[in-house]
LUMMAR-226102 format. One record per atom (N, C-alpha, C, O): residue in one letter; x, y, z. Coordinates in steps of 0.1 Angstrom, whole numbers, plus 5000, padded with zeros to 4 digits. Layout:
<recs>
aXYZ;...
</recs>
This chain:
<recs>
m500849884999;m500050005000;m500950125000;m500650214993;d502050125008;d502950245007;d503550264993;d503850374989;e503650154986;e504150164973;e503150254964;e503550344956;n501850214965;n500750294958;n500850434962;n500750524953;l500950464974;l500950604980;l502250674974;l502050784968;d503350614974;d504550674968;d504350704953;d504750804948;q503650614946;q503450634931;q502550754930;q502750844921;t501450764939;t500550864938;t501250994940;t500951094933;e502151004951;e502951124953;e503851164942;e504051284940;q504351064935;q505251104925;q504451164912;q504851254906;k503251094910;k502351164900;k501951304903;k501851394895;i501751324917;i501351464921;i502551554919;i502351674915;s503751514922;s504851594920;s505251624906;s505551734903;s505051524897;s505251554883;s504151644877;s504451724869;l502951614882;l501951714877;l502151854882;l501751944875;t502651864894;t502951994899;t503952064891;t503852184887;n505051994888;n506052054879;n505552104866;n505852204860;y504752004861;y504252024847;y503252154847;y503352234838;r502452154858;r501452264859;r502252404860;r501852504855;l503452404868;l504152524870;l504752554857;l504852674854;s505252464849;s505852504835;s504752554827;s505052644819;l503452514828;l502452564819;l502052694825;l501852784816;i502052724837;i501752854841;i502752954837;i502453064833;n504152914838;n505153004833;n504953034819;n505153154815;e504652934810;e504452954796;e503253034794;e503153114785;l502253024802;l501053104801;l501453244803;l501053334795;k502153274814;k502653414816;k503453474806;k503353594803;r504353394800;r505153444789;r504253474776;r504453584770;l503353394774;l502453414762;l501553534764;l501353614755;s501053554776;s500153664780;s500953794779;s500453884774;q502253794783;q503053914782;q503353944767;q503254064763;r503653844760;r503753864745;r502553914738;r502653994729;r501453864743;r500153904737;r499854044740;r499454114731;r500254094752;r500154244755;r501054324746;r500754424740;e502254264744;e503154344736;e502654354722;e502754454715;l502154244717;l501554234703;l500454334702;l500454404691;r499554344711;r498454424711;r498854574710;r498254654704;e499954604718;e500454734718;e501054774705;e500854884700;e501854674698;e502454684685;e501254704675;e501354794667;i500254634676;i499154644666;i498454784668;i498154854658;r498354834680;r497854974683;r498655064677;r498255164671;e500055054677;e500955154671;e500855144656;e500855244649;m500655014650;m500655004636;m499355064631;m499255124620;t498155064640;t496955124636;t497055274635;t496555344626;n497755334645;n498055474645;n498855524634;n498555634629;k499855434630;k500755464619;k499955454606;k500155534597;l499055364605;l498155354593;l497255474592;l497055524581;r496755514603;r495755634604;r496555764599;r496055844591;e497755774605;e498655894600;e498955884586;e498855974579;g499455754582;g499855744568;g498755774558;g499055844548;r497555714561;r496455744552;r496055894551;r495655944541;k496255954562;k495856104563;k496856184554;k496456264547;a498256134556;a499356204547;a499056184533;a499156274525;i498756054529;i498556024516;i497356104510;i497356144499;s496256114518;s495156184514;s495356334511;s494756394502;e496356394520;e496656534518;e497456544506;e497356644498;q498356454503;q499256464492;q498456444479;q498556514469;s497556344479;s496756314467;s495856434464;s495656474453;s495256494475;s494456614474;s495256734467;s494756804459;l496556754473;l497456854465;l497556824451;l497456914443;i497856694448;i498056674433;i496856694425;i496856744414;r495656654432;r494356684424;r494156834422;r493756874411;q494556914433;q494457064431;q495257114421;q494857204413;l496657064420;l497457104411;l497057064396;l497257144387;s496456954395;s495956914382;s494656994378;s494557034366;d493857034387;d492657114384;d493257254380;d492857314370;t494157314389;t494657444386;t495457444373;t495357544365;r496157334369;r496857334356;r495857334345;r496057404335;k494757254346;k493757264336;k493057404334;k492757444323;d492857474345;d492357604344;d493257704337;d492957784329;i494557684341;i495557784336;i495757754321;i495857844313;l495857624317;l495957584303;l494757644295;l494957684284;s493557634301;s492257674294;s492457834293;s492257894282;k492857894304;k492958044303;k494058084294;k493858194288;t495158014294;t496258044285;t495758034270;t495958124262;e494957924267;e494457924254;e493558034250;e493658084238;e492758074259;e491858194257;e492658314254;e492258394245;i493758334262;i494558464260;i495258444247;i495458544240;k495758334243;k496558314231;k495558344220;k495958414210;t494458294220;t493358334210;t493158484210;t493158534199;k493158544221;k492858684222;k494058754216;k493958864210;v495358704219;v496558774214;v496558764199;v496958864193;k496158654193;k496058644178;k495058754172;k495358824163;e493958754179;e492958854174;e493559004176;e493459084167;t494159034187;t494659164190;t495859194179;t496059304174;e496659094177;e497759124168;e497159154153;e497659234145;k496059084150;k495459104136;k494959254136;k495259334127;v494259294148;v493659424148;v494859524148;v494759634141;l495959494155;l497059584155;l497759604141;l498059714136;r497859494134;r498459504120;r497459594111;r497959674103;n496159584113;n495259664105;n495459804108;n495459894099;f495559834121;f495759974126;f497060034120;f497160144116;e498159944122;e499459984118;e499560014103;e500360094098;k498659954095;k498659984080;k498160124078;k498660194069;v497260164085;v496560304083;v497060414094;v496960534092;a497560364104;a497960464114;a499160534110;a499960484102;p499360664114;p500560754109;p501760694116;p501760634127;h502860724110;h504160694117;h504660804126;h505560774133;e504060924125;e504461024134;e504060984148;e503260894151;s504761054157;s504561024171;s503261104176;s502761194169;e502661074187;e501561144192;e501961294194;e501161384191;r503061304199;r503461444202;r503461534189;r502961644188;a504061474178;a504161554166;a502661584160;a502361684155;l501861484161;l500561494156;l499761614164;l499061694159;k499961614177;k499261714186;k499861854183;k499161954183;e501161854181;e501761984178;e501162034166;e500762154165;k501061964156;k500562014142;k499062054144;k498662154138;l498261974152;l496962004155;l496862134162;l495962214158;d497662154173;d497562284180;d498062394172;d497562504174;s498962374163;s499462484154;s498362524145;s498162644143;i497662434139;i496662474129;i495362524137;i494762624131;e495062484148;e493962534156;e494362674160;e493462764159;w495562704163;w495962844167;w495962934155;w495663054156;k496362884143;k496262964131;k494862994127;k494563104123;l493962894129;l492662914126;l491963014135;l490963084131;q492463034147;q491863114158;q492463254156;q491763354159;t493663274152;t494363404153;t494663474140;t494963594140;e494763404128;e495063464116;e493763484108;e492863414109;p493863604100;p492763634091;p492763534080;p493863524074;l491763464077;l491763364066;l490463374057;l489463424062;t490763334046;t489563344036;t488763224040;t489063134048;r487463234034;r486563124037;r487062984031;r486962874037;e487762994020;e488262874014;e489362814022;e489462694025;e490262904028;e491462874036;e490962804050;e491462704054;e489962874055;e489262824067;e488762674065;e488962584073;k488062664053;k487562534050;k488662424049;k488562314054;q489662464043;q490762374041;q491462324054;q491862214056;l491662434063;l492262414076;l491262314085;l491762224091;v489962344085;v489062254092;v489162114087;v489062024095;e489262094074;e489361964068;e490661894072;e490661774076;y491761984073;y492961914077;y493061884093;y493661784097;i492261974101;i492161934114;i491461794116;i491861714124;k490461774108;k489661654108;k490661524106;k490661424113;k491361554095;k492361454091;k493361414103;k493661304106;l493961534109;l494861504120;l494261444131;l494861354137;e492961494135;e492261424146;e492061274143;e492161194152;f491661234130;f491461104127;f492761014129;f492760904133;k493861084124;k495261024124;k495560994140;k496160894143;l495261094148;l495561094162;l494760974169;l495260904177;h493460974164;h492560864169;h493160724165;h493260634173;l493560714153;l494160584148;l495460564156;l495660444160;w496260654159;w497560634166;w497060584181;w497560494186;k496160654186;k495860614200;k495260464200;k495560394209;k494460434190;k493960304190;k494960194188;k494960084193;a495960234180;a497160144177;a497960134190;a498360024194;y498060244197;y498960254209;y498260164220;y498960074226;m496860184222;m496260104232;m496259954228;m496359864237;t496059924215;t496259784211;t497459714214;t497459604219;r498559794212;r499859744215;r500059724231;r500659634236;q499459824239;q499459814253;q498659694257;q499159614266;e497459664252;e496659544255;e497459414250;e497359314257;l498159414239;l498759294235;l499959284244;l500259164248;s500659374248;s501859364258;s501259314272;s501959224278;e500259354276;e499559304289;e499259164288;e499459084297;l498659114276;l498158984274;l499458894273;l499358784279;l500558934267;l501658854266;l502358834280;l502858734283;v502258944289;v502858934302;v501958844310;v502558774318;e500658844308;e499758744315;e500058604312;e500158514320;v500258584298;v500658454293;v501858394300;v501958284304;e502858484300;e504258444306;e503958414321;e504558314326;s503258484328;s503058464342;s502258344344;s502558274353;l501358304336;l500658174336;l501558054334;l501557954341;m502458084323;m503357974320;m504357954332;m504757834335;n504758064338;n505658034349;n504957974361;n505557894369;k503657994363;k502857914373;k502757774369;k502857694378;l502657734357;l502657594352;l504057534355;l504057424360;d505157604353;d506357554357;d506457524371;d506957424375;e506057624378;e506157604394;e505357484399;e505757414408;m504257474392;m503257354397;m503957224392;m503957124399;s504557234381;s505357104375;s506457064385;s506756954388;e507057164390;e508257144401;e507557084414;e508156994421;i506457144418;i505957094430;i505456954429;i505556874438;k504756924417;k504356784415;k505556684414;k505356574418;k506656734408;k507756634408;k508256604421;k508656494424;s508256704431;s508656674444;s507556594453;s507856514461;v506356614449;v505256544457;v505056404453;v504656324461;l505256374440;l504956244435;l505856124441;l505456024445;p507156154442;p508056064448;p507756034462;p507755924467;k507456154469;k507056144483;k505756064485;k505555984495;l504856084476;l503656004477;l503755864474;l503155784481;r504655824465;r504955674462;r505555614474;r505255504478;t506555684480;t507155644492;t506255624504;t506455524512;q505255714505;q504255704516;q503455584514;q503055514523;k502955554501;k502155444498;k502955314500;k502455214505;e504155304497;e505055194500;e505055154514;e504955044519;t505355264522;t505455254536;t504155204542;t504155124552;l503055264537;l501655214542;l501455064539;l501054984547;r501855024526;r501754884523;r502554794533;r501954694537;n503754834536;n504554754546;n503954754559;n504054654566;i503354874564;i502654874577;i501454784577;i501254714587;v500754774566;v499554694565;v499954544567;v499354464574;v501054504559;v501554364559;v502054334574;v501754234579;t502754424580;t503254404593;t502154394603;t502154294611;k501154474602;k499954454611;k499254324609;k498854264619;q499054284596;q498454144594;q499254044600;q498653954606;q500554054599;q501353944605;q501253944621;q501153834627;l501254064626;l501054064640;l499754014645;l499653934655;m498654054637;m497353994641;m497353854639;m496653784647;q497953784629;q497953644627;q498753584639;q498453474644;e499753644643;e500653594654;e499753594668;e499853504675;e499053704670;e498153724681;e497053614681;e496753554691;k496553584669;k495453484668;k496053344671;k495353264678;e497253314666;e497853184670;e498053174685;e497853074691;m498553284691;m498953294705;m497753274713;m497753204723;e496453334708;e495253304716;e494953154716;e494553104726;q495153094705;q494852954705;q495752874714;q495352774720;d497052914714;d498052844724;d497552874739;d497652784747;i497152994742;i496753014755;i495552944759;i495452884770;e494552934750;e493452854753;e493752704755;e493052634763;e494652654747;e495152524749;e495752494762;e495452394768;i496652594766;i497252584779;i496252584790;i496252504799;k495252674789;k494152684799;k493452554800;k493052504811;k493152484789;k492552354789;k493252254796;k492752164804;n494652264794;n495552154800;n495652184815;n495752084822;l495552304819;l495552344833;l494252294840;l494252234851;n493152304833;n491852254839;n491952104840;n491652044850;h492452054829;h492551894830;h493551854842;h493251764849;i494651924843;i495551894854;i495051924867;i495251844877;d494252024869;d493652044882;d492551944885;d492351914897;a491851894875;a490951774877;a491651654881;a491251584890;e492851624875;e493751524879;e494251524894;e494351424901;f494551654896;f495151684910;f494051644920;f494351594930;s492751684917;s491651654926;s491551504928;s491251464939;k491651424917;k491551284918;k492751224926;k492551134934;l493851274923;l495151224930;l495151244945;l495451164953;r494751374948;r494551414962;r493551314970;r493851264981;e492451284963;e491451204970;e492051064971;e491850994981;k492751014960;k493250884961;k494450874972;k494650774979;k495150994972;k496250984983;k495650984997;k496150915006;r494551054998;r493851055012;r493350915015;r493650865026;l492850845006;l492250715008;l493450615010;l493450535019;d494550635002;d495650545004;d496350565018;d496650475024;e496450695022;e496950715035;e496150655046;e496650595056;t494750675045;t493850615054;t493950465055;t494050405066;t494050395043;t494150255043;t495550215048;t495650105055;s496550285047;s497850255051;s497850265067;s498350175074;i497250365071;i497250385087;i496450265092;i496950205102;k495350225086;k494650115092;k495349985091;k495249915101;m496149965080;m496849835079;m498149845089;m498349735095;k498749945092;k499649955102;k499149935116;k499849875125;e497949995119;e497349975131;e496949815132;e497149755143;q496449755122;q496049615122;q497249525125;q497249435133;s498349565118;s499549495121;s500049505134;s500549405140;l500049615141;l500549635155;l499649555164;l500049495174;l498249555160;l497349475169;l497649325168;l497649255178;e497949275157;e498249135154;e499549105163;e499649005170;e500449195162;e501749175169;e501449165184;e501949065191;v500749265190;v500349255204;v499549135206;v499749065217;r498649095199;r497848975201;r498748845202;r498548755210;s499748845193;s500648735193;s501448725205;s501648615210;k501848835210;k502648835222;k501748795234;k502148725243;a500548845233;a499648805245;a499348665245;a499248605256;k499048605233;k498848455233;k500148375238;k500048275244;d501248435234;d502448365239;d502548365253;d502948265259;k502248485260;k502448485274;k501248405281;k501548335291;l500148395275;l499048315280;l499448175280;l499248105289;t499948135269;t500447985268;t501547965279;t501447855284;k502348045281;k503348035291;k502948045305;k503848035314;g501648085307;g501048095321;g501448235328;g501448245340;k501848325319;k502248455325;k500948535325;k500048515317;s500948635335;s499748715337;s499748825326;s500848865321;l498548865321;l498348965311;l497749095317;l497049095327;s498149205310;s497549335314;s496049345308;s495649265298;w495349435313;w493949465308;w494049485293;w493249435285;d494849565289;d494949595274;d495249475266;d494649455255;e496149395271;e496549275264;e495249175264;e495049105254;l494649165274;l493449085275;l492449135265;l491849055257;k492249265265;k491249335256;k491649305241;k490749265233;v492849315238;v493449295223;v493149145220;v492749115209;l493549055230;l493448915227;l492048855225;l491848765217;f491048915232;f489748855232;f488748935223;f487648895220;e489149065217;e488249145210;e488049085195;e488849005191;d486949125189;d486649065176;d487649125166;d487749245165;k488249045157;k489249095148;k488549165137;k489249245130;n487349145135;n486649215124;n485949355128;n485349425120;e486249395140;e485649515144;e486349635137;e485949755139;
</recs>
């Protein structure tokens, strides 16, 4: 019976060590799970920040593209207007005088002065009035040509300014696109890393659940072994007591056979029912 008790205690000791190893493994896995969840949270934050940055860069590129379309459309309109203005200017230059505005005004002022201050015949006065009309028409043509040149110059300046803006936006886009590609690649790597971490966490959850099942099984085994140990100990004690009683009874019989006196306890042991 002691041998059975020893075997039970050995099983309890072995299960205790195994249970301790499972608990330590459970602690390790639980700690790693906490670390994984923290890493996943960090990956989630990085994904949120990355998507925001990509959204901003994509929005900037869309704005640049829209602005570029507007500028190109406006540039085409201005170029069309430039062609029309150049045509009008050429027509004016064909008929406009080559004298300067100042020369035309001086002639006009001189004739008007002559008309107002000198005695003239009716015919001379009529000729000067006609000449004044011609000078005024020439001055009008000159001013129209001048204003058309000014308008053409302003249109060309505006076209140049718009083309410069296009160049600036092209440079901005050149700097933004590589950055956007890098951000997208980084984001893809973060997504892959997060998926790997989540898969590792899922597998770890399964390992943890398996360990918990094993612990429950071990606890149930412990309960059975403890009960068995208690019964074995009780049986062992009874067997030892019975062995001692048999030894005392044997000695009492021997003394009785030899005619020696027996004590009350020896008499009680000798004559009591063995099955009690």
